[in-house]
C-alpha positions as CSV (number, residue, x, y, z in Angstrom):
1,M,7.6,-1.3,-16.2
2,F,5.1,-2.7,-13.6
3,H,1.3,-1.1,-14.0
4,S,-0.1,-2.9,-10.7
5,V,2.0,-3.4,-8.1
6,T,0.3,-6.7,-7.9
7,E,2.7,-7.9,-10.8
8,L,5.7,-7.8,-8.2
9,P,7.0,-11.4,-7.6
10,F,6.6,-10.9,-3.9
11,N,3.3,-9.3,-3.8
12,R,2.1,-12.3,-6.7
13,H,3.9,-14.7,-4.4
14,V,1.9,-13.5,-1.3
15,G,-2.0,-13.3,-3.2
16,I,-2.2,-9.7,-3.1
17,Q,-4.8,-8.2,-5.7
18,K,-6.9,-5.9,-7.0
19,S,-9.7,-5.1,-5.0
20,S,-12.9,-7.1,-6.2
21,T,-15.1,-4.3,-4.8
22,D,-14.9,-0.4,-5.4
23,E,-14.5,0.1,-1.6
24,G,-10.6,-0.4,-1.6
25,L,-7.9,-0.5,-3.9
26,L,-6.1,-3.7,-3.0
27,E,-7.0,-7.0,-1.2
28,L,-5.7,-10.5,0.4
29,P,-8.5,-13.3,0.1
30,Q,-9.3,-15.4,2.4
31,G,-6.7,-18.4,3.3
32,E,-5.1,-20.4,5.7
33,Q,-2.0,-19.9,4.6
34,F,-2.5,-16.1,5.9
35,L,-3.0,-17.5,9.6
36,N,-1.0,-17.3,12.9
37,H,-0.8,-19.0,15.9
38,L,-4.3,-17.9,17.1
39,G,-6.7,-18.4,14.0
40,T,-6.5,-14.5,12.4
41,V,-4.6,-13.2,9.8
42,H,-0.9,-13.0,10.7
43,A,0.6,-9.3,11.1
44,G,3.2,-9.7,8.2
45,A,0.3,-10.9,6.0
46,Q,-1.6,-7.7,6.8
47,L,1.5,-5.5,6.8
48,A,2.6,-6.8,3.1
49,L,-1.1,-5.8,2.0
50,A,-0.7,-2.5,3.6
51,E,3.0,-1.6,2.0
52,A,1.5,-2.9,-1.9
53,C,-1.7,-0.5,-1.2
54,S,0.6,2.2,-0.7
55,G,2.7,1.9,-3.6
56,E,-0.1,1.2,-5.9
57,F,-1.7,4.6,-4.6
58,L,1.9,6.0,-5.3
59,L,2.5,4.3,-9.1
60,N,-1.2,5.5,-10.0
61,A,-1.0,8.9,-8.6
62,L,2.8,9.0,-10.4
63,A,1.3,7.7,-13.7
64,G,3.5,9.1,-16.6
65,Q,6.2,10.4,-14.4
66,T,9.3,8.8,-15.7
67,Q,12.7,8.0,-14.1
68,L,11.9,7.9,-10.9
69,I,12.8,5.8,-7.7
70,P,10.5,5.0,-5.0
71,V,11.7,3.7,-1.7
72,V,10.0,2.8,1.6
73,R,11.6,4.6,4.6
74,R,9.4,4.4,7.3
75,V,6.5,2.4,8.6
76,E,4.1,3.3,10.9
77,A,1.1,0.7,11.8
78,K,-1.4,0.5,15.0
79,F,-2.8,-3.1,14.9
80,K,-6.3,-2.2,15.6
81,K,-8.6,-5.6,15.6
82,P,-8.0,-9.1,15.1
83,A,-8.5,-10.0,11.4
84,N,-10.6,-12.7,9.8
85,G,-10.9,-13.5,5.9
86,K,-10.6,-11.5,3.2
87,I,-8.7,-8.2,3.6
88,T,-9.3,-4.9,2.0
89,A,-6.9,-2.2,1.8
90,K,-8.1,1.7,1.4
91,V,-5.8,4.4,1.0
92,N,-6.8,7.4,3.3
93,D,-4.9,10.1,1.8
94,T,-7.4,13.6,1.2
95,Q,-4.5,16.0,2.5
96,T,-2.2,15.0,-0.7
97,D,-2.1,17.3,-3.2
98,I,-0.2,15.5,-6.1
99,Q,0.0,17.9,-8.4
100,S,2.4,20.3,-6.0
101,A,4.5,17.4,-4.7
102,I,5.3,16.5,-8.9
103,A,6.2,20.3,-9.1
104,E,8.8,20.0,-6.3
105,L,9.7,16.7,-7.4
106,N,10.6,18.1,-10.5
107,A,12.6,21.1,-8.7
108,K,14.5,19.6,-6.2
109,G,14.7,16.0,-7.7
110,R,13.5,14.4,-4.3
111,W,10.1,14.1,-2.4
112,L,8.7,12.5,0.5
113,L,5.3,11.4,0.8
114,T,3.7,10.0,3.3
115,I,0.4,7.4,2.2
116,H,-2.2,6.3,5.2
117,V,-3.6,3.0,5.0
118,D,-6.4,1.6,6.5
119,L,-7.1,-2.0,6.4
120,Y,-10.7,-4.1,7.0
121,D,-11.7,-7.6,7.0
122,Q,-14.5,-9.5,5.7
123,S,-16.9,-8.3,8.1
124,G,-15.4,-4.6,8.4
125,Q,-13.9,-4.6,11.3
126,H,-10.9,-1.7,10.9
127,T,-7.9,-4.2,11.9
128,L,-4.8,-1.8,10.8
129,A,-4.1,1.9,10.5
130,S,-0.3,2.8,8.9
131,C,1.8,5.5,7.2
132,F,4.2,4.5,5.3
133,D,6.9,7.3,4.0
134,W,7.8,7.3,0.8
135,F,11.4,8.6,-0.3
136,I,11.1,9.2,-4.2
137,A,13.7,10.2,-6.2
138,K,14.6,11.2,-10.2
139,S,17.0,8.5,-11.4
140,P,20.5,9.5,-12.6
141,S,20.6,9.7,-16.3
């Protein structure tokens, strides 16, 4: 069992880490390995960070729940500005009632949750707005 999505092999490979500030959940450090042909942070690197952030939020929200299988079902992303330097990921989910959702999960055995993630670069520019639909089901015992 993972305690953080930063422990997943792909996320370790990419370099995703816990945020060094209280402003975000996860971050991608500055590095030339993340750059695209324009010298800004590659779209794929940003999407990997946003997905990991949604997963970290879900992992934290479902702490203590066992025998669950979460899978990303759908992704919607809008790139807003070119990203430069370190990228910070924040969950923008004030409307999610986790307790009601867990009750639905326990009653129906499945649940669909949308998690909104925003990315900001080191200058504070809002670079990506995204939504991740997670399908969560109880694992067959």
